[in-house]
C-alpha positions, -999 to +999 in steps of 0.1 A: +000+000+000+013+033-010+014+066+009-006+083-018-037+064-006-038+082+027-062+111+029-074+136+055-110+145+061-123+175+041-134+188+076-098+190+088-083+224+091-049+231+077-024+226+105-050+213+130-050+180+148-063+154+126-060+118+114-054+103+080-073+073+066-062+047+041-092+026+030-087-007+013-106-039+004-104-054+039-111-023+060-092+009+068-060+021+085-059+053+106-029+073+116-020+106+134-011+132+108+015+148+131+031+115+141+030+093+110+061+073+120+043+060+151+023+036+129-014+032+124-045+015+138-060-012+115-098-017+114-116-046+097-144-039+072-171-045+098-155-023+124-148+005+099-184+004+086-198+005+122-176+035+130-187+054+100-224+046+106-220+058+142-203+091+131-230+097+105-258+093+131-241+114+157-233+085+181 
């Protein structure tokens, strides 16, 4: 997986604290924009879908 697949939310401010996401066939990876070398958290497809659904409904 290449670095160019990482993206920030369109809601992120420039220079603010935010995370980057890399979505792929089996789920998504999430990392801290300011501390990329620390690694990432990996979420399976079911976990990632549940997180997005919760965010969209305000949970």
